C-alpha positions as CSV (number, residue, x, y, z in Angstrom):
1,M,21.0,7.8,8.3
2,S,17.0,7.6,8.2
3,D,15.1,8.3,11.6
4,T,13.2,5.4,13.2
5,Y,10.4,6.6,15.5
6,Y,8.5,4.6,18.5
7,V,5.7,6.2,20.4
8,G,5.9,5.3,24.3
9,A,4.3,6.1,27.8
10,Y,5.3,5.8,31.0
11,W,4.0,5.5,35.0
12,M,4.6,4.3,38.2
13,A,3.5,2.0,40.9
14,R,0.2,1.7,40.2
15,H,-1.6,-1.6,40.8
16,E,-4.0,-2.9,38.8
17,S,-5.8,-6.3,38.4
18,D,-5.6,-8.2,35.2
19,A,-9.3,-7.3,34.2
20,S,-8.7,-3.6,34.4
21,C,-5.4,-4.1,32.1
22,A,-7.2,-5.9,29.8
23,H,-10.0,-3.4,29.4
24,R,-7.5,-0.8,28.5
25,A,-5.6,-2.7,26.5
26,E,-8.8,-3.7,24.4
27,R,-9.7,0.0,24.0
28,L,-6.2,1.0,23.0
29,F,-6.3,-1.7,19.9
30,E,-9.6,-0.7,19.0
31,S,-8.5,2.9,18.9
32,L,-5.6,2.1,16.6
33,G,-7.7,0.0,13.9
34,H,-9.6,3.3,13.5
35,L,-6.2,5.0,12.5
36,E,-4.9,2.6,10.0
37,P,-6.5,-0.2,8.2
38,T,-3.5,-2.9,9.0
39,W,-3.9,-2.2,12.8
40,R,-7.4,-4.5,12.7
41,Q,-5.6,-7.8,12.8
42,W,-2.9,-8.5,15.6
43,H,-0.7,-11.8,15.7
44,E,1.1,-12.9,18.9
45,T,4.9,-13.8,18.5
46,G,6.1,-17.4,17.0
47,R,9.5,-19.0,16.4
48,T,9.5,-18.4,13.1
49,F,7.9,-15.1,11.0
50,K,5.4,-17.8,9.3
51,K,4.3,-19.2,12.3
52,A,3.8,-15.7,14.0
53,Q,1.6,-15.0,10.9
54,A,-0.4,-17.9,11.9
55,R,-1.2,-16.6,15.6
56,Q,-3.8,-14.2,14.9
57,F,-4.9,-12.8,18.2
58,Q,-8.5,-11.2,19.1
59,T,-7.7,-8.1,21.1
60,H,-10.7,-8.4,23.2
61,Q,-10.6,-8.2,26.8
62,A,-11.4,-11.8,27.0
63,S,-8.3,-12.5,24.8
64,F,-6.1,-10.5,27.1
65,L,-7.2,-12.3,30.1
66,E,-6.2,-15.4,28.9
67,L,-2.9,-13.9,27.8
68,F,-2.1,-12.5,31.4
69,A,-3.5,-15.7,32.7
70,R,0.2,-17.4,31.1
71,K,3.6,-17.8,32.9
72,K,5.4,-16.1,30.6
73,N,3.0,-13.3,30.8
74,R,3.3,-12.4,34.4
75,I,6.3,-10.4,36.3
76,G,5.7,-10.1,40.2
77,D,2.3,-8.8,40.1
78,A,2.3,-7.3,36.3
79,F,1.1,-8.5,33.1
80,S,2.9,-8.3,29.7
81,Y,2.0,-8.5,26.3
82,W,4.0,-8.3,22.8
83,L,1.4,-8.0,19.7
84,W,2.3,-7.3,16.1
85,T,1.2,-6.7,12.5
86,G,2.3,-6.5,9.3
87,P,2.9,-8.1,5.6
88,T,6.6,-8.8,5.9
89,R,9.1,-8.4,9.1
90,D,10.6,-5.1,7.8
91,E,7.0,-3.6,7.7
92,A,5.7,-4.7,10.2
93,T,4.2,-2.5,13.6
94,A,4.6,-4.1,17.2
95,V,2.8,-2.9,20.5
96,N,3.9,-3.9,23.8
97,G,3.2,-3.2,27.5
98,F,3.9,-4.0,31.0
99,C,1.1,-3.1,33.3
100,G,-0.6,-3.7,36.7
101,S,2.6,-3.2,39.0
102,A,2.6,-1.4,42.2
103,D,6.1,-1.4,42.2
104,A,7.7,1.6,41.2
105,V,10.5,-0.3,39.7
106,P,10.3,-1.6,36.9
107,T,8.3,1.5,35.2
108,S,5.2,0.6,33.7
109,V,5.0,1.3,29.7
110,C,3.4,0.9,26.5
111,V,5.0,1.2,23.5
112,V,3.9,1.5,20.1
113,D,6.9,0.5,17.4
114,P,5.3,1.5,14.1
115,P,7.1,0.6,10.7
116,H,10.1,2.5,9.3
117,Q,9.4,1.3,5.6
118,G,6.8,0.6,3.1
119,E,3.3,1.7,2.5
120,V,2.1,1.7,5.9
121,A,4.8,4.0,7.3
122,E,4.1,6.5,4.7
123,R,1.0,6.7,6.0
124,V,1.5,6.5,9.5
125,L,4.7,8.7,9.9
126,T,2.8,11.7,10.0
127,T,2.2,14.2,12.7
128,P,-1.3,13.7,12.7
129,V,-1.4,10.5,12.8
130,L,1.0,9.6,15.3
131,R,-0.3,12.5,17.4
132,E,-3.6,10.6,17.5
133,V,-1.4,7.4,18.6
134,L,0.3,9.1,21.5
135,L,-3.3,10.7,22.5
136,A,-4.8,7.0,22.3
137,V,-2.1,5.3,24.8
138,V,-2.8,8.3,27.2
139,R,-6.3,8.0,26.9
140,C,-6.4,4.6,27.5
141,W,-3.7,3.8,30.1
142,E,-3.4,7.6,31.5
143,P,0.9,7.6,31.7
144,T,2.5,10.1,33.6
145,W,4.8,11.0,30.6
146,G,4.7,9.8,26.7
147,V,6.5,10.7,24.0
148,V,6.8,10.3,20.0
149,A,10.4,10.0,19.5
150,S,13.3,9.6,17.0
151,R,15.4,6.6,18.3
152,Q,18.6,8.6,16.4
153,Y,17.9,11.9,18.5
154,R,17.4,10.3,21.6
155,D,20.5,7.8,21.7
156,Q,22.7,11.0,20.4
157,L,21.9,12.8,24.0
158,S,23.9,11.6,26.9
159,P,23.2,8.5,28.5
160,S,21.3,10.3,31.4
161,S,18.8,12.0,29.2
162,G,17.5,9.2,27.2
163,Y,15.9,7.9,30.1
164,A,12.1,8.0,30.1
165,G,10.8,11.6,31.1
166,T,14.5,13.3,30.7
167,F,14.4,14.3,26.9
168,V,12.0,16.1,24.4
169,G,10.9,14.1,21.6
170,W,8.7,15.3,18.4
171,M,5.7,15.1,20.7
172,T,5.8,15.2,24.5
173,Y,3.1,14.1,26.9
174,F,3.1,15.4,30.8
175,S,0.4,14.5,32.9
176,R,-1.2,17.4,35.4
177,K,0.3,15.5,38.1
178,W,3.9,15.8,36.3
179,G,3.5,19.6,36.5
180,D,2.5,22.7,34.5
181,V,3.9,23.4,30.9
182,P,5.4,26.9,30.5
183,P,5.3,28.9,27.4
184,L,7.3,27.7,24.7
185,P,8.7,29.4,21.6
186,A,6.8,29.6,18.4
187,P,6.3,27.3,16.2
188,V,5.8,24.7,18.9
189,R,2.0,23.8,19.6
190,V,0.9,23.3,23.1
191,E,-2.4,21.4,23.5
192,P,-4.4,20.3,26.7
193,V,-5.5,16.5,26.3
194,E,-8.7,16.8,28.2
195,D,-8.5,16.8,32.0
196,L,-5.4,14.5,31.8
197,G,-2.4,16.4,31.0
198,T,-0.5,18.6,28.1
199,L,0.9,17.9,24.6
200,V,3.9,19.1,23.2
201,I,4.5,19.1,19.3
202,L,7.4,20.4,18.2
203,T,6.8,20.3,14.4
204,E,4.5,19.7,12.4
205,E,7.0,18.1,9.7
206,R,8.4,14.8,10.2
207,F,11.2,15.5,13.1
208,T,14.5,14.4,12.0
209,V,17.9,14.3,13.7
210,T,19.5,15.8,10.2
211,N,17.9,18.8,10.1
212,P,19.8,21.6,12.1
213,E,16.5,23.5,12.9
214,H,14.9,20.7,14.3
215,V,17.9,19.7,16.6
216,R,18.2,23.7,17.6
217,L,14.5,23.8,18.6
218,A,14.4,20.2,20.6
219,T,17.5,21.8,22.8
220,E,15.8,25.3,23.0
221,V,12.4,23.4,24.3
222,H,14.2,21.0,26.6
223,Q,16.0,24.1,28.5
224,V,12.8,25.7,29.1
225,L,11.2,22.6,30.3
226,N,14.0,21.3,32.4
227,A,14.3,24.9,33.8
228,A,10.4,24.1,34.8
229,G,11.5,21.2,36.7
230,L,9.5,18.7,34.1
231,L,12.3,16.8,32.4
232,R,13.2,14.2,35.2
233,D,14.0,10.6,35.2
234,L,10.8,8.2,36.0
């Protein structure tokens, strides 16, 4: 079974206005557009794929403000969005988010779901590109925790280990407020993300759940980070 991947970032109890959330969203999509040419034109959802293709969305702050004003995109004091792009349903990239809430539950989130097959997948499912995607999300949304994860690896863990904040991904981000990252075994790469936090990259090659060395390394790093108190449920 081939791994499928996503980039996720999560934070809690941070009230923000619609204007602030719209500005952050605009910055994110601008950053994504620099990473992959097909990520420069986005669409809203539709009843059919053909109808959704016709619903082009300009990722400017004003457009997000209009989106957030719709009743279906309001959840309590929070705002939500779900946009996609791609030539076919199977080769689509999706970005969705939930932001602006002062409540700790549900957790605020931004998820980038890249395609699992096709030419775009071959270009973006690499350490350099997904690292930049995660960094773009971190810089725009300033989350507490973020991850580039294999769904298959996440799902083979125990249910309690699969919650946001509790497991090690191909790449994992910790904000400074969440804690300091201890020394980790080679070949793991640890790098600061400006003054925001720390990024941990397990392997420079594509992480796969079928590679025993990848799983062994993830388990070892999990043990070190858990002992340091960094792997806790948001």
